[in-house]
DSSP file (Angstrom, degrees, kcal/mol; ACC not computed):
  #  RESIDUE AA STRUCTURE BP1 BP2  ACC     N-H-->O    O-->H-N    N-H-->O    O-->H-N    TCO  KAPPA ALPHA  PHI   PSI    X-CA   Y-CA   Z-CA
    1    1 A M              0   0    0      0, 0.0     2,-0.6     0, 0.0     0, 0.0   0.000 360.0 360.0 360.0 144.8   11.1   16.1    3.3
    2    2 A V        -     0   0    0      1,-0.2     0, 0.0     6,-0.0     0, 0.0  -0.852 360.0-168.0 -94.2 120.6   14.0   16.8    5.5
    3    3 A E  S    S+     0   0    0     -2,-0.6    -1,-0.2     1,-0.3     0, 0.0   0.812  82.3  25.4 -80.5 -30.1   15.4   20.3    4.8
    4    4 A A     >  +     0   0    0      1,-0.1     4,-1.9     2,-0.1    -1,-0.3  -0.630  64.0 165.9-134.9  76.4   18.6   19.9    6.8
    5    5 A P  H  > S+     0   0    0      0, 0.0     4,-2.1     0, 0.0     5,-0.1   0.838  78.8  55.1 -64.8 -31.3   19.6   16.3    7.0
    6    6 A L  H  > S+     0   0    0      2,-0.2     4,-1.0     1,-0.2    -2,-0.1   0.888 108.3  48.5 -69.1 -36.8   23.2   17.1    8.2
    7    7 A E  H  > S+     0   0    0     -3,-0.2     4,-1.0     1,-0.2     3,-0.3   0.879 111.1  51.6 -66.6 -37.4   21.8   19.2   11.1
    8    8 A M  H  X S+     0   0    0     -4,-1.9     4,-1.9     1,-0.2     3,-0.5   0.885 105.2  55.3 -65.8 -38.5   19.5   16.3   12.0
    9    9 A Q  H  < S+     0   0    0     -4,-2.1    -1,-0.2     1,-0.2    -2,-0.2   0.775 100.6  60.7 -66.9 -25.7   22.3   13.8   12.0
   10   10 A K  H  < S+     0   0    0     -4,-1.0    -1,-0.2    -3,-0.3    -2,-0.2   0.869 115.9  30.3 -68.5 -35.5   24.2   16.0   14.5
   11   11 A S  H  < S+     0   0    0     -4,-1.0     2,-0.4    -3,-0.5    -2,-0.2   0.655 112.1  67.8-100.4 -16.9   21.4   15.7   17.2
   12   12 A M     <  -     0   0    0     -4,-1.9     2,-0.4    -5,-0.1    -1,-0.0  -0.866  56.5-172.1-110.3 138.3   19.9   12.3   16.4
   13   13 A K        -     0   0    0     -2,-0.4    -3,-0.0    -3,-0.0     3,-0.0  -0.986  24.2-126.2-126.1 138.1   21.7    8.9   16.9
   14   14 A I        -     0   0    0     -2,-0.4     5,-0.1     1,-0.1    -2,-0.0  -0.695  37.4-110.0 -80.6 128.7   20.4    5.5   15.7
   15   15 A P    >>  -     0   0    0      0, 0.0     4,-1.3     0, 0.0     3,-0.7  -0.263  20.4-123.9 -59.9 146.2   20.3    3.1   18.7
   16   16 A G  H 3> S+     0   0    0      1,-0.2     4,-2.3     2,-0.2     5,-0.2   0.819 108.6  59.8 -62.1 -33.4   22.8    0.3   18.5
   17   17 A D  H 3> S+     0   0    0      1,-0.2     4,-1.8     2,-0.2    -1,-0.2   0.828 101.6  55.3 -67.6 -29.0   20.2   -2.5   18.7
   18   18 A H  H <> S+     0   0    0     -3,-0.7     4,-1.9     2,-0.2    -1,-0.2   0.931 110.3  44.8 -65.2 -44.6   18.6   -1.2   15.5
   19   19 A I  H  X S+     0   0    0     -4,-1.3     4,-2.5     1,-0.2    -2,-0.2   0.884 111.5  52.7 -68.3 -37.9   21.8   -1.5   13.6
   20   20 A S  H  X S+     0   0    0     -4,-2.3     4,-2.2     1,-0.2    -1,-0.2   0.867 108.1  51.5 -67.2 -34.1   22.6   -4.9   15.1
   21   21 A Q  H  X S+     0   0    0     -4,-1.8     4,-1.6     2,-0.2    -1,-0.2   0.906 110.5  48.5 -66.8 -40.4   19.2   -6.2   14.0
   22   22 A C  H  <>S+     0   0    0     -4,-1.9     5,-2.9     2,-0.2     4,-0.5   0.928 112.9  47.3 -64.4 -44.1   19.8   -4.9   10.4
   23   23 A K  H ><5S+     0   0    0     -4,-2.5     3,-0.9     1,-0.2    -1,-0.2   0.885 110.0  53.5 -65.2 -37.1   23.2   -6.5   10.3
   24   24 A G  H 3<5S+     0   0    0     -4,-2.2    -1,-0.2     1,-0.2    -2,-0.2   0.821 110.1  47.7 -65.1 -31.4   21.7   -9.8   11.7
   25   25 A A  T 3<5S-     0   0    0     -4,-1.6    -1,-0.2    -5,-0.1    -2,-0.2   0.469 118.2-112.9 -87.6  -2.3   19.1   -9.7    8.9
   26   26 A G  T < 5 +     0   0    0     -3,-0.9    -3,-0.2    -4,-0.5    -2,-0.1   0.735  68.5 143.8  79.1  21.7   21.8   -9.0    6.2
   27   27 A L      < -     0   0    0     -5,-2.9    -1,-0.3    -6,-0.2     2,-0.1  -0.725  55.0-108.1 -94.7 144.7   20.5   -5.5    5.5
   28   28 A P        -     0   0    0      0, 0.0     7,-0.1     0, 0.0     8,-0.1  -0.435  22.6-166.1 -70.4 144.6   22.9   -2.7    4.7
   29   29 A T  S    S+     0   0    0     -2,-0.1     2,-0.3     6,-0.1    -6,-0.0   0.385  70.3  48.0-109.7   1.0   23.2    0.0    7.3
   30   30 A E  S    S+     0   0    0      5,-0.1     2,-0.2     2,-0.1     7,-0.0  -0.955  88.1  32.6-136.6 156.0   24.9    2.6    5.2
   31   31 A G  S    S-     0   0    0     -2,-0.3     6,-0.2     6,-0.1     8,-0.1  -0.535  87.7 -40.5 102.4-165.8   24.3    4.1    1.8
   32   32 A N  S >  S-     0   0    0      4,-2.1     3,-1.7     9,-0.2    -2,-0.1   0.003  78.7 -68.7 -88.1-164.1   21.2    4.9   -0.3
   33   33 A A  T 3  S+     0   0    0      1,-0.3    13,-0.2     6,-0.1     9,-0.1   0.760 136.5  48.8 -62.6 -25.3   18.0    2.9   -0.7
   34   34 A A  T 3  S-     0   0    0      7,-0.2    -1,-0.3     2,-0.2     3,-0.1   0.483 118.8-110.5 -91.4  -3.9   20.0    0.2   -2.7
   35   35 A G  S <  S+     0   0    0     -3,-1.7     2,-0.4     1,-0.3    -5,-0.1   0.629  73.2 136.8  84.9  13.6   22.7    0.0    0.0
   36   36 A N        -     0   0    0      5,-0.3    -4,-2.1     2,-0.1    -1,-0.3  -0.758  53.3-144.8 -95.5 139.7   25.4    1.6   -2.3
   37   37 A T  S    S+     0   0    0     -2,-0.4     2,-0.9    -6,-0.2    -6,-0.1   0.728  88.6  79.2 -77.2 -20.6   27.7    4.3   -0.8
   38   38 A D  S >  S-     0   0    0      1,-0.1     3,-1.9     3,-0.1    -6,-0.1  -0.806  78.1-153.2 -82.7 110.5   27.7    6.1   -4.1
   39   39 A F  T 3  S+     0   0    0     -2,-0.9    -6,-0.1     1,-0.3    -1,-0.1   0.661  90.0  53.7 -66.9 -16.5   24.3    7.9   -3.7
   40   40 A L  T 3  S+     0   0    0     -8,-0.1     2,-0.8     1,-0.0    -1,-0.3   0.533  88.0  90.7 -92.2  -6.8   23.7    8.1   -7.5
   41   41 A D    <   +     0   0    0     -3,-1.9    -5,-0.3     1,-0.1    -7,-0.2  -0.804  46.7 170.8 -92.1 108.6   24.3    4.4   -8.0
   42   42 A L    >   +     0   0    0     -2,-0.8     3,-1.6    -9,-0.1     2,-0.2   0.132  24.4 137.4-106.5  19.5   20.9    2.7   -7.7
   43   43 A R  T 3  S+     0   0    0      1,-0.2    -2,-0.1    -8,-0.0    -7,-0.0  -0.491  71.8  25.1 -65.6 132.8   21.8   -0.8   -8.9
   44   44 A G  T 3  S+     0   0    0      1,-0.3    -1,-0.2    -2,-0.2     3,-0.1   0.459  87.7 141.8  93.9   2.4   20.2   -3.4   -6.6
   45   45 A E    <   -     0   0    0     -3,-1.6    -1,-0.3     1,-0.1     2,-0.2  -0.324  61.7 -92.0 -72.7 160.6   17.3   -1.2   -5.5
   46   46 A N        -     0   0    0    -13,-0.2     2,-0.3     1,-0.0    -1,-0.1  -0.506  43.1-147.5 -69.6 139.3   13.8   -2.6   -5.1
   47   47 A R        -     0   0    0     -2,-0.2     3,-0.1    -3,-0.1    -1,-0.0  -0.821  13.9-113.8-109.7 149.7   11.7   -2.4   -8.2
   48   48 A S        -     0   0    0     -2,-0.3     3,-0.1     1,-0.1    -1,-0.0  -0.433  43.6 -93.7 -75.1 156.2    7.9   -1.9   -8.4
   49   49 A P        -     0   0    0      0, 0.0    -1,-0.1     0, 0.0     3,-0.1  -0.206  52.0 -85.4 -66.5 164.3    5.9   -4.7   -9.9
   50   50 A G        -     0   0    0      1,-0.1     2,-0.0    -3,-0.1    -3,-0.0  -0.048  56.7 -75.9 -65.3 170.5    5.0   -4.8  -13.6
   51   51 A R        -     0   0    0      1,-0.1    -1,-0.1    -3,-0.1     3,-0.1  -0.329  47.2-112.5 -68.7 148.4    2.0   -3.0  -15.1
   52   52 A L        -     0   0    0      1,-0.1    -1,-0.1    -3,-0.1     2,-0.1  -0.488  41.9 -94.0 -74.8 151.1   -1.5   -4.4  -14.7
   53   53 A P        -     0   0    0      0, 0.0     2,-0.1     0, 0.0    -1,-0.1  -0.408  44.0-113.8 -65.9 143.1   -3.1   -5.7  -17.8
   54   54 A S  S    S+     0   0    0     -2,-0.1     2,-0.0    -3,-0.1    -3,-0.0  -0.436  76.9  21.8 -76.5 152.9   -5.4   -3.1  -19.5
   55   55 A G  S    S-     0   0    0     -2,-0.1     2,-0.3     2,-0.0     0, 0.0  -0.222 100.0 -50.4  85.2-178.3   -9.1   -3.7  -19.7
   56   56 A F        -     0   0    0     -2,-0.0     2,-0.2     4,-0.0    -2,-0.1  -0.690  45.4-141.3 -95.3 145.9  -11.3   -5.9  -17.5
   57   57 A T     >  -     0   0    0     -2,-0.3     4,-2.3     1,-0.1     5,-0.2  -0.557  31.7-105.2 -93.9 168.8  -10.7   -9.5  -16.7
   58   58 A A  H  > S+     0   0    0      1,-0.2     4,-2.3     2,-0.2     5,-0.2   0.898 122.9  51.1 -61.9 -40.1  -13.4  -12.1  -16.6
   59   59 A R  H  > S+     0   0    0      1,-0.2     4,-2.3     2,-0.2    -1,-0.2   0.885 109.6  50.7 -65.2 -37.4  -13.2  -12.1  -12.8
   60   60 A G  H  > S+     0   0    0      2,-0.2     4,-2.1     1,-0.2    -2,-0.2   0.895 109.9  49.2 -66.9 -39.9  -13.5   -8.3  -12.7
   61   61 A I  H  X S+     0   0    0     -4,-2.3     4,-2.5     2,-0.2    -2,-0.2   0.918 111.8  48.8 -65.4 -42.9  -16.5   -8.3  -14.9
   62   62 A M  H  X S+     0   0    0     -4,-2.3     4,-2.6     1,-0.2     5,-0.3   0.905 110.5  51.0 -64.7 -40.4  -18.2  -11.0  -12.7
   63   63 A A  H  X S+     0   0    0     -4,-2.3     4,-1.9     1,-0.2    -1,-0.2   0.908 111.5  48.0 -62.8 -40.9  -17.4   -9.0   -9.6
   64   64 A L  H  X S+     0   0    0     -4,-2.1     4,-2.2     2,-0.2    -2,-0.2   0.916 112.3  48.9 -65.4 -43.7  -18.9   -5.9  -11.1
   65   65 A V  H  X S+     0   0    0     -4,-2.5     4,-2.5     1,-0.2    -2,-0.2   0.936 113.5  45.4 -63.0 -47.4  -22.1   -7.7  -12.2
   66   66 A F  H  X S+     0   0    0     -4,-2.6     4,-2.3     1,-0.2    -1,-0.2   0.841 111.6  53.2 -68.4 -31.4  -22.7   -9.3   -8.9
   67   67 A S  H  X S+     0   0    0     -4,-1.9     4,-2.2    -5,-0.3    -1,-0.2   0.912 110.7  47.0 -66.8 -41.7  -22.0   -6.1   -7.0
   68   68 A C  H  X S+     0   0    0     -4,-2.2     4,-2.5     2,-0.2    -2,-0.2   0.920 112.7  48.8 -65.0 -44.0  -24.6   -4.3   -9.2
   69   69 A I  H  X S+     0   0    0     -4,-2.5     4,-2.6     1,-0.2     5,-0.2   0.916 111.7  49.9 -61.9 -42.8  -27.2   -7.1   -8.7
   70   70 A S  H  X S+     0   0    0     -4,-2.3     4,-2.1     1,-0.2    -1,-0.2   0.906 111.4  48.7 -63.1 -41.7  -26.6   -7.0   -5.0
   71   71 A G  H  X S+     0   0    0     -4,-2.2     4,-2.1     2,-0.2    -2,-0.2   0.910 112.3  47.6 -64.7 -43.0  -27.0   -3.2   -4.9
   72   72 A I  H  X S+     0   0    0     -4,-2.5     4,-2.3     2,-0.2    -2,-0.2   0.918 111.9  49.9 -65.8 -43.2  -30.2   -3.3   -6.9
   73   73 A L  H  X S+     0   0    0     -4,-2.6     4,-2.4     1,-0.2    -1,-0.2   0.888 109.1  53.2 -61.8 -37.9  -31.7   -6.1   -4.7
   74   74 A G  H  X S+     0   0    0     -4,-2.1     4,-2.1    -5,-0.2    -1,-0.2   0.914 109.6  47.3 -63.3 -42.3  -30.8   -4.1   -1.6
   75   75 A L  H  X S+     0   0    0     -4,-2.1     4,-2.4     2,-0.2    -2,-0.2   0.883 111.1  52.0 -66.0 -37.9  -32.6   -1.0   -3.0
   76   76 A V  H  X S+     0   0    0     -4,-2.3     4,-2.8     2,-0.2    -2,-0.2   0.919 110.1  48.4 -63.8 -43.5  -35.7   -3.2   -3.9
   77   77 A V  H  X S+     0   0    0     -4,-2.4     4,-2.6     2,-0.2     5,-0.2   0.900 111.5  49.8 -64.8 -40.6  -35.8   -4.6   -0.4
   78   78 A I  H  X S+     0   0    0     -4,-2.1     4,-2.3     2,-0.2    -1,-0.2   0.921 113.3  46.1 -64.1 -42.7  -35.6   -1.2    1.2
   79   79 A A  H  X S+     0   0    0     -4,-2.4     4,-1.8     2,-0.2    -2,-0.2   0.923 113.5  49.2 -65.2 -43.7  -38.4    0.1   -1.0
   80   80 A W  H  X S+     0   0    0     -4,-2.8     4,-0.5     1,-0.2    -2,-0.2   0.910 113.5  46.1 -61.9 -43.2  -40.5   -2.9   -0.3
   81   81 A Y  H >< S+     0   0    0     -4,-2.6     3,-0.7     1,-0.2    -1,-0.2   0.884 111.9  51.8 -67.6 -38.7  -40.0   -2.6    3.4
   82   82 A G  H 3< S+     0   0    0     -4,-2.3    -1,-0.2     1,-0.2    -2,-0.2   0.803 110.7  47.5 -69.1 -29.2  -40.7    1.1    3.3
   83   83 A M  H 3< S+     0   0    0     -4,-1.8    -1,-0.2    -5,-0.1    -2,-0.2   0.483  87.2 112.5 -91.3  -2.2  -44.0    0.7    1.4
   84   84 A A  S << S-     0   0    0     -3,-0.7     2,-0.1    -4,-0.5    -3,-0.0  -0.332  77.9 -97.4 -69.1 152.9  -45.3   -2.1    3.7
   85   85 A E        -     0   0    0      1,-0.1     2,-0.7    -2,-0.0    -1,-0.1  -0.402  31.4-122.6 -70.5 144.9  -48.2   -1.3    5.9
   86   86 A I        -     0   0    0     -2,-0.1     2,-0.5    -3,-0.1    -1,-0.1  -0.816  25.3-155.0 -90.7 120.5  -47.6   -0.3    9.5
   87   87 A K              0   0    0     -2,-0.7     0, 0.0     1,-0.1     0, 0.0  -0.837 360.0 360.0 -99.3 128.7  -49.5   -2.7   11.8
   88   88 A S              0   0    0     -2,-0.5    -1,-0.1     0, 0.0    -2,-0.0   0.443 360.0 360.0 -87.0 360.0  -50.4   -1.4   15.3
């Protein structure tokens, strides 16, 4: 968090090429996150995506099953390799 943004603005300046790139892309260079000069007006701000569906999907269940099978097979191979006879 910035504790004193007005003090920071006194000593820091945004380079002109940064502002020209924003204007060229059609992005606002003043205002809040939504580009509004009224800082309490958030109309037009970016919204987060909707909620994920609750529970597991079929693809998620299959991924979990194959991950478990892969892990168990890996442990079996390590145990089998560890118990093998050492040949000189």
